[in-house]
Steps between C-alpha positions, in 0.01 A plus 500: 500500500147612458324664195471877529124486440441340842720739676309794337168377650606621837341839552352510142218752472208591282699802374791269407257279298365807307844613410601147397182467286574830321863426456417150371265648242753745370770240471256264314425775256877535433562123505229385256650659182849427624421131558348464150802662339750292691306181424471578122874577486594186700340256249626444155223524227535137402415382840143370537442649852374860517734758665215715619367230723850414618559855611165557663491163690852584626389828634205347681647183643862600566386851594271366767747244661805709483325757722324226713801285579792746446726668755444853375213728613468684180629263226282471183579216277413376152657464161805730458713632200803322645350166395373582154822432312589186662150360497469563128813296448371213707150486339681512157717204587333171380673326790322716744174658372194566704490193725878522555477856598211415751714229642809724518282761682406254757855362545614864537214552763641199694868635477369838634328343798821296583701822461258655757520222751887491463502877557664573161308823497758647751775394265348673188591835646870425419420512124713747314325823393666525159371152401147599608505822299691327214234220444210725567613740238575221262148347542356853460694557161394162381135560581513830328636345187217245511224773492603648165313225313164574630546873528583523135300221364815321381503139374785341674669195639759402761509452874832664578560871514748504212277272282212739557692806399629324184138389429364863538757619252408236257131564537513878507263520211223349700480805732137597544435875555157460655635243753793731592251798541304296760822400668623856507171616668540232776865587546409868542255409760722279715787750477323833530216434757731384788686830462165689540353276784649181618177376647332485158522138369662587181511153355122475549448825335717400210309177461159680492611779266688272259209269489264769410718640223562151356128418472447832320786455258417124429136574456506826297849546357545141373820435703584140623663580833547167681300450813451242756202365316659498153805301631353282775126480405267468797688488837317338771525569874589213718792295645678259291719256689789316314411170326705257711383195297810579260743505786668191359610712199684757715874525476579546873882551459397818288312645798778505753662831381159681443384401858821637657482814284146563596561444860803720494342788316188478723713517816709805389193685349274435797750594764595809303141597484438432871812703584360795296175476678682491827692815419180675400321423818784465747394141576686169496410175352580123545716394198475133563123511540479707186684224305260243640199711391648545152569136477142406601348759268698374197400136555137601515528746201647217294221254608230744410640583151707812580863590460794539745451803712683729730466822712440789261665833614281733297174341623632478858594867490158580352331322790707698753422834325133429508494430875561126525511394869553132487515185274121520448585766226677230296212249564240759416688591175484130402127495566436800298707366210294183514166699484634702201623184326142351496320834447708656223599207276219590254667841407852384518487388143509848371827598692793559242818302576712812433376663831645203683837560333476868595433407860791264511748740336422726784562213749820404318641847511423540872653153567818573299578790728732641237602817703617274792661265262695780345595643836629164625724466192684816609554360855796270467661266272433179691128559564463632137646171357251301713207722393594475132567122486165433684302727276656408161485116565129540609418687185693276258420164663270503815472571864686173591815584317477861617484408868760226480730720305459790739569281809818344355633852405398635848711233676784551263516877536461490866778242588706793660195592718457154619856492611491850670184415696320738742544584876228692685531662843202674666509730786302793631297576179795446272562208275853470368549286195837372365583334178249456201126547526335312212199282423614212721532705827297805448221381718744462791556885485123565489432264787759666715371849416142381579609379844675836580192681396292333753657705773623807317320782289819531281729215384840547322651266240875551522650403152854623567646149457268377224691419172204459278117519501297337215154584351314245702639637826408861389148393394448338848635808674277734300192292580602489858555875520144553372357288773717687752361835394146372525574428874627869523840373571840557327764309325849659468776380280848585630858466375440362134809519289506675162407195315223399725360855519493516125307173479238616744462833313443318173255265645257747659509877546421517876533199733 
């Protein structure tokens, strides 16, 4: 295994450098407001450490080393929305707190490095698709609920989603119209601008516009819209390593589950992001090296005063869309964020908190993937149960319960599929499958098809003897078919029975 950065140096040109510089700058402009927003929302108000610094430091340190040491050519890392809800809970827990979270982040980093060396990255591809969508939607909904407080200026309490909703209802009279007006402007920017031109950094535009309007209203209209300065006072740029002198007070048993959860979520999110990048660019990545890079970055982020981090799909996609050529894009993005961190802290005090809520509402909506979630609930009873159990448990409790519940239900509802199994026969461009194709064996089908494509322009998947196919298998087939089309080759499905055909048609319009 070898970091992708060193592989990319071979044949690297001046043109590639200029493309990476520009792409890195554009990603940094997107990442700065997003990192601040994610940092603020990850840190409870009664915690002494500053969420702004947490978020930006994570983007700088983790963002640099995820690209430098990872296994993906285009991965951009940093703080992500998937971590916000769980980190808020950990920091609010007196048995964990800031130092405990830093140690958990480092322990998670070690776990990720071990996973990489043990080649667990290759195993992660067997993870059931409904569980991934279920907990992603659950986290998105929870994040969305959490933004109502700053968007509307509410006074509220509670760390869990249900507690927050109850608190909002109880404190409805504290609604502040001026704050909501600023939030609405920010929300309009982040929703409307991408529909006009996706290359315009909508979050950055929202931040500038909302700050100008807030300064005018607070100065001349007598409003008291809360800003970074009014809530946090002067925010200094710098790195703030954890105070390990109090390590004797840490309750280490309380850090075991957080470390595992952080490592697991980082592995899933980073490999998902790298997979998206690969499909956008028709390139492959080293999943195990990616885990090693993620682990190293999380250790360093925690040591420098940052939060746990992972690959960020939106920022990775933005890098590709702006001409990224190599891991230099992610490294340059981190450097540009570092420059802005020290250059712009003087004016950050005027930024309204409502604009960050608006930015994260947009992130939460995109993350929740409501249309896809609704589509999958119509797919089949078994997969719908897995999807709903995972999502509901994630919202009511947290990610840990959601994933564990989803995995338990997955194995229960697939007992028959395990017994049926799968047989594959390949010959002359045709792959004939017999039995059940589901999350455990779907990759065997993809591997067989890939092998046949090496020597054929067309490959046929014969489903005549297939009794059942699940969402995970169809998601993998759909992704595989996209890569086949990019190679100007063709995948043909043959002989699917009525039930299987109905499932395929429900999942995607054209395979």
